C-alpha positions as CSV (number, residue, x, y, z in Angstrom):
1,V,-238.9,-74.7,-167.6
2,L,-240.2,-73.3,-170.9
3,F,-243.4,-75.4,-171.1
4,R,-245.4,-77.8,-169.1
5,S,-245.8,-81.3,-170.4
6,A,-248.3,-84.0,-169.6
7,H,-245.5,-86.5,-169.5
8,P,-243.2,-87.0,-166.5
9,L,-240.0,-85.0,-166.6
10,P,-236.7,-86.9,-166.8
11,S,-234.6,-87.2,-163.8
12,T,-232.1,-84.7,-165.2
13,M,-232.4,-82.0,-167.9
14,E,-229.4,-80.5,-169.6
15,E,-229.7,-76.9,-171.0
16,G,-226.6,-75.2,-172.2
17,G,-224.4,-77.5,-170.1
18,A,-226.4,-76.9,-166.9
19,V,-228.1,-79.8,-165.1
20,A,-231.2,-79.3,-163.1
21,S,-232.8,-82.0,-161.0
22,N,-236.5,-82.6,-160.7
23,A,-236.5,-81.0,-157.2
24,E,-234.9,-77.8,-158.6
25,V,-237.5,-77.7,-161.4
26,A,-240.3,-78.0,-158.9
27,V,-238.8,-75.2,-156.8
28,N,-238.5,-73.0,-159.8
29,E,-242.1,-73.7,-160.8
30,A,-243.3,-73.0,-157.3
31,A,-241.4,-69.7,-157.3
32,S,-243.0,-68.6,-160.5
33,E,-246.5,-69.1,-159.1
34,P,-248.1,-66.0,-157.6
35,A,-248.2,-65.8,-153.8
36,A,-251.5,-67.1,-152.3
37,G,-253.7,-64.5,-150.8
38,P,-255.5,-64.6,-147.4
39,G,-257.4,-67.8,-147.0
40,E,-256.0,-69.3,-150.2
41,G,-253.3,-71.5,-148.6
42,K,-253.3,-75.3,-149.2
43,S,-254.6,-77.3,-146.3
44,D,-252.7,-80.5,-147.2
45,G,-249.4,-78.7,-147.7
46,K,-248.8,-80.3,-151.2
47,A,-247.5,-78.4,-154.1
48,K,-250.0,-76.7,-156.4
49,S,-251.0,-79.0,-159.3
50,K,-250.3,-78.2,-162.9
51,S,-253.1,-76.7,-165.0
52,K,-254.6,-78.9,-167.7
53,A,-255.7,-77.8,-171.1
54,C,-256.6,-80.2,-173.9
55,F,-255.4,-79.1,-177.3
56,N,-258.2,-81.1,-178.9
57,C,-261.2,-79.4,-177.4
58,G,-259.8,-76.9,-174.8
59,G,-261.3,-78.7,-171.9
60,D,-259.7,-79.0,-168.4
61,H,-258.2,-82.5,-168.9
62,L,-255.3,-84.1,-170.7
63,A,-255.4,-84.7,-174.4
64,R,-255.1,-88.5,-173.8
65,D,-258.3,-88.3,-171.7
66,C,-260.2,-86.2,-174.2
67,P,-263.7,-87.6,-175.0
68,E,-263.1,-86.6,-178.6
69,E,-260.3,-89.2,-178.8
70,R,-262.8,-91.9,-177.9
71,R,-265.2,-91.0,-180.7
72,P,-265.1,-93.4,-183.8
73,K,-263.2,-91.8,-186.6
74,A,-265.0,-91.1,-189.8
75,T,-263.4,-92.5,-192.9
76,V,-263.3,-91.6,-196.6
77,Q,-262.2,-93.9,-199.3
78,G,-260.7,-92.7,-202.6
79,D,-257.5,-92.4,-204.5
80,G,-255.0,-90.3,-202.6
81,V,-257.1,-90.2,-199.4
82,A,-256.2,-92.7,-196.7
83,S,-258.9,-94.4,-194.7
84,G,-259.3,-93.8,-191.0
85,E,-258.6,-90.1,-191.2
86,R,-260.6,-87.7,-189.1
87,L,-263.0,-85.5,-191.0
88,K,-263.9,-81.9,-190.2
89,E,-266.3,-79.5,-191.8
90,L,-264.7,-76.9,-194.0
91,V,-266.5,-73.5,-193.9
92,V,-265.1,-70.8,-196.1
93,P,-266.2,-67.1,-195.9
94,L,-267.0,-66.2,-199.5
95,F,-269.1,-63.3,-201.0
96,G,-270.3,-62.1,-197.6
97,A,-271.5,-65.5,-196.3
98,D,-270.0,-68.6,-194.7
99,R,-270.1,-71.4,-197.3
100,N,-270.1,-75.0,-196.0
101,L,-268.2,-77.2,-198.5
102,G,-268.7,-80.4,-196.5
103,S,-266.5,-82.6,-194.4
104,F,-262.9,-83.5,-195.5
105,P,-259.7,-84.7,-194.0
106,T,-258.1,-81.8,-192.2
107,K,-254.8,-82.2,-194.1
108,L,-256.8,-81.2,-197.3
109,H,-258.4,-78.1,-195.9
110,S,-255.5,-75.8,-196.9
111,D,-255.5,-77.0,-200.5
112,L,-259.3,-76.8,-200.7
113,R,-259.2,-73.2,-199.5
114,H,-256.6,-72.4,-202.1
115,L,-258.8,-74.1,-204.7
116,V,-261.9,-72.0,-203.8
117,E,-259.8,-68.8,-203.8
118,M,-258.5,-69.5,-207.3
119,C,-262.1,-70.3,-208.5
120,R,-263.2,-66.9,-207.1
121,R,-260.4,-65.2,-209.0
122,G,-261.1,-67.2,-212.2
123,K,-257.6,-68.7,-212.2
124,L,-256.1,-72.2,-212.3
125,P,-255.0,-73.7,-209.0
126,R,-251.3,-73.5,-208.2
127,L,-251.1,-77.1,-207.2
128,D,-249.3,-80.1,-208.9
129,A,-251.4,-82.7,-210.6
130,S,-251.2,-85.2,-207.8
131,R,-252.7,-82.8,-205.3
132,V,-255.4,-81.8,-207.7
133,D,-256.3,-85.5,-208.2
134,T,-256.4,-85.9,-204.4
135,L,-258.9,-83.0,-204.1
136,Q,-260.9,-84.4,-207.0
137,A,-261.2,-87.8,-205.2
138,A,-262.0,-86.2,-201.9
139,L,-264.9,-84.2,-203.5
140,A,-266.3,-87.3,-205.1
141,A,-266.1,-89.3,-201.9
142,S,-267.5,-86.7,-199.5
143,P,-271.3,-87.4,-198.9
144,S,-271.8,-84.0,-197.3
145,S,-270.2,-81.8,-200.1
146,P,-272.5,-79.9,-202.3
147,C,-270.3,-80.7,-205.3
148,T,-268.6,-83.8,-206.5
149,S,-265.9,-82.5,-208.9
150,L,-263.7,-79.5,-209.5
151,A,-265.9,-78.4,-212.4
152,E,-269.0,-78.4,-210.1
153,L,-267.1,-76.4,-207.5
154,R,-266.2,-73.7,-210.0
155,G,-269.9,-73.6,-211.1
156,L,-271.0,-73.4,-207.4
157,V,-268.6,-70.5,-206.8
158,E,-270.0,-68.6,-209.8
159,C,-273.5,-69.3,-208.6
160,W,-272.7,-67.8,-205.2
161,R,-271.1,-64.8,-206.9
162,S,-274.3,-64.2,-209.0
163,E,-276.5,-64.6,-205.9
164,N,-274.4,-62.1,-204.0
165,R,-274.5,-59.5,-206.7
166,S,-278.2,-59.9,-207.4
167,A,-278.9,-59.2,-203.7
168,F,-276.2,-56.5,-203.4
169,D,-277.5,-53.2,-202.1
170,A,-275.0,-50.3,-201.9
171,E,-277.3,-48.3,-199.6
172,S,-277.2,-51.0,-196.9
173,Y,-273.7,-52.4,-197.5
174,Y,-271.7,-49.1,-197.2
175,D,-272.0,-48.0,-193.6
176,G,-269.8,-45.4,-192.0
177,A,-266.9,-47.8,-191.3
178,R,-266.9,-49.3,-194.8
179,T,-267.1,-45.9,-196.4
180,A,-264.1,-44.7,-194.4
181,G,-262.1,-47.9,-195.2
182,Y,-262.9,-47.5,-198.9
183,T,-261.7,-43.9,-199.0
184,E,-258.6,-44.6,-197.0
185,K,-257.6,-47.6,-199.1
186,L,-258.2,-46.1,-202.6
187,G,-257.6,-42.4,-201.9
188,G,-254.4,-40.4,-201.5
189,G,-253.2,-40.8,-205.1
190,G,-254.1,-44.5,-205.1
191,S,-255.6,-46.7,-207.8
192,Q,-259.0,-45.0,-207.9
193,E,-257.6,-41.6,-208.8
194,N,-255.2,-43.2,-211.4
195,L,-258.0,-45.1,-213.1
196,A,-260.1,-41.9,-213.2
197,R,-257.2,-40.0,-214.8
198,R,-256.8,-42.6,-217.5
199,A,-260.6,-42.8,-218.1
200,L,-260.7,-39.0,-218.6
201,Q,-257.9,-39.1,-221.1
202,L,-259.9,-41.6,-223.1
203,C,-262.7,-39.1,-222.9
204,S,-260.5,-36.7,-224.8
205,L,-259.6,-34.6,-221.7
206,D,-256.1,-33.5,-221.2
207,T,-255.1,-34.2,-217.6
208,S,-251.7,-32.4,-217.8
209,A,-251.7,-29.3,-220.0
210,P,-254.2,-26.4,-220.0
211,S,-256.9,-26.5,-222.7
212,V,-257.8,-23.2,-224.5
213,A,-261.2,-22.6,-226.1
214,R,-261.6,-21.1,-229.5
215,G,-262.2,-17.5,-228.2
216,G,-259.3,-17.8,-225.7
217,G,-259.6,-18.7,-222.0
218,R,-260.4,-22.1,-220.6
219,E,-262.9,-24.5,-222.0
220,G,-266.1,-24.9,-220.0
221,L,-267.6,-28.4,-219.7
222,L,-270.1,-30.3,-217.6
223,A,-269.4,-33.9,-216.7
224,V,-271.2,-36.6,-214.8
225,D,-269.4,-39.2,-212.6
226,L,-271.5,-42.4,-212.6
227,G,-270.9,-44.3,-209.3
228,C,-268.9,-41.5,-207.8
229,G,-268.6,-43.1,-204.3
230,S,-266.9,-40.9,-201.8
231,G,-265.7,-38.5,-204.5
232,L,-262.2,-39.7,-205.3
233,S,-262.8,-39.9,-209.1
234,T,-264.9,-36.7,-209.0
235,F,-262.0,-34.8,-207.3
236,V,-259.7,-35.8,-210.2
237,A,-262.0,-34.4,-212.9
238,S,-262.8,-31.2,-211.0
239,R,-259.1,-30.3,-210.6
240,L,-258.0,-30.8,-214.3
241,P,-255.9,-27.8,-215.3
242,G,-257.2,-25.5,-218.1
243,Y,-260.9,-26.5,-217.9
244,N,-263.8,-24.9,-216.2
245,L,-265.1,-28.3,-215.6
246,G,-268.2,-28.8,-213.5
247,V,-268.7,-32.4,-212.2
248,I,-271.9,-33.9,-210.8
249,G,-271.5,-37.1,-208.9
250,V,-274.1,-39.9,-208.9
251,D,-274.2,-42.7,-206.4
252,L,-276.8,-44.9,-204.6
253,S,-275.1,-45.0,-201.2
254,S,-276.1,-42.2,-198.8
255,E,-273.0,-42.8,-196.6
256,M,-270.7,-42.5,-199.6
257,L,-272.3,-39.2,-200.5
258,R,-272.0,-37.9,-196.9
259,S,-268.3,-39.0,-196.7
260,D,-265.8,-36.5,-195.1
261,A,-263.8,-36.8,-198.3
262,W,-266.2,-34.4,-200.0
263,Q,-265.2,-31.6,-197.7
264,E,-261.9,-30.9,-199.6
265,L,-263.9,-30.7,-202.9
266,T,-266.5,-28.5,-201.3
267,A,-263.8,-26.0,-200.4
268,A,-262.3,-25.9,-203.9
269,E,-263.1,-23.0,-206.2
270,S,-264.6,-24.9,-209.1
271,P,-268.0,-24.9,-210.8
272,L,-270.5,-27.1,-209.1
273,A,-268.0,-28.0,-206.4
274,A,-269.0,-31.3,-204.7
275,E,-272.5,-31.4,-206.2
276,R,-273.8,-35.0,-206.0
277,V,-277.1,-36.8,-206.5
278,R,-278.4,-40.0,-204.9
279,C,-279.6,-42.1,-207.8
280,D,-279.7,-45.8,-208.8
281,L,-277.9,-46.3,-212.1
282,A,-280.4,-49.0,-213.0
283,Q,-283.1,-46.3,-212.9
284,P,-283.4,-43.4,-215.4
285,L,-281.0,-40.6,-214.7
286,P,-282.7,-37.5,-213.3
287,F,-281.3,-35.0,-215.8
288,R,-282.7,-33.1,-218.7
289,P,-281.8,-34.1,-222.3
290,G,-278.6,-32.6,-223.7
291,T,-277.1,-31.7,-220.3
292,F,-273.6,-33.2,-220.2
293,D,-270.5,-32.9,-222.4
294,V,-268.6,-35.8,-220.7
295,A,-269.6,-39.0,-218.9
296,Y,-267.3,-41.4,-217.2
297,S,-267.3,-44.1,-214.5
298,V,-264.7,-45.9,-212.4
299,A,-265.3,-49.4,-211.0
300,A,-269.1,-49.2,-210.8
301,V,-271.1,-50.1,-213.9
302,H,-270.2,-53.8,-214.2
303,Y,-272.6,-54.6,-211.3
304,L,-275.4,-53.7,-213.7
305,A,-274.5,-56.8,-215.8
306,Q,-276.2,-59.0,-213.2
307,D,-279.9,-59.8,-212.8
308,S,-281.5,-58.0,-209.8
309,L,-284.4,-59.3,-207.8
310,R,-286.8,-57.3,-210.0
311,H,-285.0,-56.7,-213.3
312,T,-282.8,-58.6,-215.7
313,A,-279.3,-57.4,-216.6
314,A,-280.5,-56.5,-220.1
315,Q,-283.3,-54.3,-218.7
316,R,-280.9,-52.5,-216.3
317,L,-278.3,-51.8,-219.0
318,D,-280.9,-50.6,-221.4
319,T,-282.1,-48.1,-218.8
320,L,-278.6,-46.8,-218.0
321,L,-277.4,-46.5,-221.6
322,G,-280.7,-45.2,-222.9
323,S,-281.0,-42.4,-220.3
324,L,-277.3,-41.5,-220.5
325,R,-277.4,-41.1,-224.2
326,S,-280.4,-38.7,-224.0
327,C,-278.5,-36.7,-221.3
328,L,-275.5,-36.1,-223.5
329,Q,-275.2,-33.2,-225.9
330,G,-275.0,-33.8,-229.6
331,A,-271.3,-32.9,-229.7
332,A,-270.4,-34.7,-226.5
333,R,-267.0,-36.4,-226.1
334,P,-266.7,-40.1,-226.0
335,C,-267.7,-41.8,-222.7
336,T,-265.4,-44.2,-220.8
337,F,-266.4,-46.8,-218.2
338,Q,-263.6,-48.4,-216.3
339,A,-264.9,-51.8,-215.0
340,F,-264.2,-55.5,-215.0
341,F,-265.1,-57.0,-218.4
342,T,-262.3,-59.5,-219.3
343,R,-263.0,-61.4,-216.1
344,E,-266.7,-61.6,-217.0
345,P,-267.1,-62.0,-220.8
346,K,-270.9,-62.1,-220.3
347,A,-270.8,-58.5,-219.1
348,L,-269.0,-57.2,-222.2
349,K,-271.5,-59.1,-224.4
350,L,-274.5,-57.6,-222.5
351,F,-273.1,-54.1,-222.7
352,T,-272.4,-54.4,-226.4
353,E,-275.9,-55.6,-227.1
354,A,-277.5,-53.0,-225.0
355,S,-275.5,-50.2,-226.7
356,E,-276.7,-51.4,-230.1
357,R,-280.3,-51.4,-228.9
358,M,-280.0,-47.9,-227.4
359,G,-278.5,-46.4,-230.6
360,W,-274.9,-45.9,-229.6
361,A,-272.5,-45.6,-232.5
362,L,-269.6,-47.5,-230.9
363,C,-269.0,-49.7,-227.8
364,D,-265.5,-51.2,-227.7
365,L,-263.2,-52.7,-225.1
366,V,-259.8,-51.0,-224.5
367,L,-257.1,-52.5,-222.4
368,D,-254.6,-50.1,-220.8
369,R,-252.7,-49.5,-217.6
370,A,-253.3,-46.8,-215.1
371,H,-250.0,-46.5,-213.3
372,G,-247.7,-45.4,-216.1
373,G,-247.1,-48.9,-217.4
374,S,-246.9,-50.7,-214.1
375,G,-249.5,-53.0,-212.6
376,A,-252.0,-55.1,-214.5
377,D,-254.1,-54.3,-217.6
378,R,-257.4,-52.6,-216.8
379,D,-260.6,-52.7,-218.8
380,F,-262.1,-49.6,-220.2
381,L,-265.4,-49.5,-222.2
382,Y,-265.1,-46.8,-224.9
383,L,-268.5,-45.5,-226.1
384,V,-269.4,-43.0,-228.8
385,A,-273.0,-41.7,-228.7
386,Q,-273.4,-40.2,-232.2
387,P,-272.2,-41.5,-235.6
388,P,-268.8,-40.0,-236.5
389,P,-268.9,-37.2,-239.0
390,R,-266.3,-38.8,-241.4
391,A,-266.6,-42.1,-243.3
392,G,-264.3,-45.0,-242.3
393,P,-264.1,-48.2,-240.3
394,S,-267.0,-48.8,-237.9
395,R,-264.6,-49.4,-235.0
396,P,-260.9,-49.3,-234.2
397,P,-258.6,-52.1,-235.4
398,R,-257.8,-55.0,-233.1
399,C,-254.4,-54.8,-231.4
400,A,-252.3,-58.0,-231.5
401,L,-251.1,-57.3,-228.0
402,H,-254.6,-58.2,-226.8
403,R,-255.6,-60.8,-229.3
404,G,-256.6,-63.2,-226.5
405,T,-259.4,-60.9,-225.3
406,G,-260.3,-59.3,-228.7
407,A,-259.7,-55.8,-227.3
408,T,-257.8,-52.9,-228.7
409,C,-255.3,-50.4,-227.3
410,A,-255.4,-46.6,-226.7
411,V,-253.0,-46.0,-229.7
412,A,-255.4,-47.7,-232.1
413,V,-258.4,-45.8,-230.7
414,E,-256.5,-42.6,-231.1
415,A,-255.8,-43.2,-234.8
416,W,-259.3,-44.4,-235.5
417,A,-260.9,-41.3,-233.7
418,E,-258.7,-38.9,-235.7
419,S,-259.6,-40.5,-239.0
420,R,-263.4,-40.5,-238.2
421,G,-263.5,-36.9,-236.8
422,V,-264.2,-38.0,-233.2
423,P,-262.4,-36.2,-230.3
424,P,-259.3,-38.5,-229.8
425,P,-257.8,-39.7,-226.5
426,R,-255.5,-37.2,-224.9
427,L,-252.7,-39.5,-223.6
428,D,-249.9,-37.9,-221.6
429,A,-246.4,-38.0,-223.2
430,S,-244.9,-40.5,-220.8
431,H,-247.7,-43.0,-221.2
432,R,-247.7,-42.7,-225.0
433,E,-244.0,-43.4,-225.0
434,W,-244.5,-46.5,-222.8
435,L,-247.3,-47.7,-225.2
436,C,-245.0,-47.4,-228.2
437,R,-242.2,-49.2,-226.4
438,E,-244.6,-52.0,-225.4
439,H,-245.6,-52.5,-229.0
440,E,-241.9,-52.9,-230.0
441,R,-241.2,-55.3,-227.1
442,F,-244.2,-57.4,-228.2
443,A,-242.9,-57.4,-231.8
444,K,-239.5,-58.6,-230.7
445,R,-240.9,-61.4,-228.4
446,L,-243.1,-62.6,-231.3
447,V,-240.2,-62.7,-233.7
448,R,-238.0,-64.6,-231.1
449,L,-240.9,-67.1,-230.5
450,Q,-241.2,-67.7,-234.3
451,E,-237.5,-68.3,-234.7
452,R,-237.3,-70.8,-231.8
453,C,-240.4,-72.7,-232.8
454,G,-239.1,-72.8,-236.4
455,A,-235.7,-74.2,-235.4
456,A,-235.2,-78.0,-235.4
457,G,-234.1,-80.1,-232.5
458,A,-231.6,-83.0,-232.5
459,D,-234.1,-85.4,-234.0
460,G,-235.0,-82.9,-236.8
461,A,-238.5,-82.2,-235.4
462,P,-239.6,-78.6,-234.6
463,L,-238.8,-77.5,-231.1
464,Q,-241.7,-77.5,-228.6
465,L,-241.5,-74.8,-225.9
466,D,-242.9,-75.3,-222.4
467,H,-243.8,-71.7,-221.7
468,A,-245.6,-70.7,-225.0
469,A,-247.6,-72.3,-227.8
470,P,-246.1,-72.0,-231.3
471,P,-247.5,-69.1,-233.4
472,D,-250.4,-69.9,-235.7
473,L,-250.5,-69.1,-239.4
474,T,-251.6,-65.5,-238.8
475,E,-249.0,-64.9,-236.1
476,A,-246.3,-66.5,-238.2
477,A,-247.0,-64.2,-241.1
478,L,-247.0,-61.2,-238.7
479,A,-243.7,-62.3,-237.2
480,R,-242.0,-62.5,-240.7
481,R,-243.2,-59.0,-241.5
482,L,-242.0,-57.7,-238.1
483,A,-238.6,-59.4,-238.5
484,A,-238.0,-57.5,-241.7
485,L,-238.8,-54.3,-240.0
486,L,-236.6,-55.0,-237.0
487,K,-233.6,-55.7,-239.2
488,V,-233.5,-52.1,-240.3
489,D,-230.6,-50.3,-238.5
490,V,-232.0,-47.1,-237.0
491,A,-229.4,-46.6,-234.2
492,A,-227.9,-43.4,-235.7
493,D,-231.1,-41.9,-237.2
494,A,-233.9,-40.8,-234.9
495,A,-236.2,-40.0,-237.8
496,R,-235.9,-43.5,-239.2
497,A,-236.4,-45.0,-235.7
498,T,-239.7,-43.1,-235.4
499,E,-240.8,-44.2,-238.8
500,R,-239.9,-47.9,-238.0
501,Q,-241.8,-47.7,-234.8
502,A,-244.9,-46.4,-236.6
503,Q,-244.6,-49.2,-239.1
504,I,-244.4,-51.8,-236.3
505,I,-247.5,-50.4,-234.6
506,A,-249.4,-50.4,-237.9
507,A,-248.4,-54.0,-238.5
508,L,-249.5,-55.0,-235.0
509,H,-252.9,-53.3,-235.5
510,G,-253.3,-54.6,-239.0
511,S,-256.8,-54.3,-240.5
512,G,-259.9,-56.2,-239.5
513,E,-260.3,-59.2,-237.3
514,S,-257.6,-61.3,-238.9
515,W,-254.7,-58.8,-238.6
516,A,-254.2,-58.7,-242.3
517,L,-250.7,-57.3,-243.1
518,P,-250.2,-54.1,-245.1
519,P,-248.4,-54.7,-248.5
């Protein structure tokens, strides 16, 4: 007997050809029961009764006798939602709190949880139209739900997100357990260190080859790591080859600054090894003017683009960018903040406006990848404190690869910096090759898309693709220019291949906001 049933057993039960009677089943069950101890014997001599466990409420009775079954069932009327269904409260843990979304039929709970998660990620739900319509009807019909439509649910999720960030306190949030989990998850050559390495390359620091100063020897620099956490990004900068690089970490969490991960950095023979300062980035930085040559941050500063209980987001960003600019030397290298800006367009707008108010010469969004071409695009805020020494465009050209976000790429930033006399990004060779190949792949995809959308179907009308929208006028002109370049045969000539690649990249970068083509 593999389970106990509330229903009477049949007179015989076949299992693999064997037949067992009810008496044999009862004997087997009795044999499986533990022997009774002293004084525990049955006085009436009957067999021990079966245990009862209701699957509705867990009580000591059968499910058919459960009081919950006798309760009147709540009903909800609406398209796609049948009447007479049992309703149950849906509580979802979100942003550090349990959020009550109201009472809904239990069969909709899974889809509603998926919908909330997609709203949290800022993505569309992966549900067909009929299931989305059913959820829409259920939200509209539920009297206990705080929202009556999908649009209101998205707004509610964003409101909860803002409330959570406004009340967020790193000092109280990061205890010993969370600090250890953070270090274990992101350390050991993980994402935090890879992002720090890419940010330092955009700051014009070579992460692979030694750097030699003018008089010989290694170049000495002083850097500040804003929001250093447990020191994962600080460790990357302090171990760069060829630099005498002293790094001072700044963070608000005491537990992060006391993490055991700092011990490895403390034992390293480097200037200012494991020096860190507890400081709120929304307060003026406690350093003298003209102190640092380099400033960078990994996954920290985007929290400042939210109002706090006492200050607005604009006030917090003005404080950070104003005090940081005063702490940099006149010939400081560009600063790079890795954070999440494309997910929150308001954050990019707030940072750009604050940089203009505080006198920064450039604040631009760069999209790149941190794992040698794998993984998702990451957001990097590229800032230049002083006006460039040479005349030229005010900012790098937009890259057609990131037209949807209005961002640029590291190759475009490198060309702009060299033309304006700004220390350019120091990309490693493998990543540069990947970026160039990615530009060529994008050019080929755009040309194929233009050819397919320009072809006519059986009825003579232009073909409509399900997976992509047809190119607009600017993209169509760019595709024609790229098609002419891709027709050039460069298989046997490496020099011509390099020249064609440079022309493709120049065409994708264009000039100005409209990607105007070179003659």
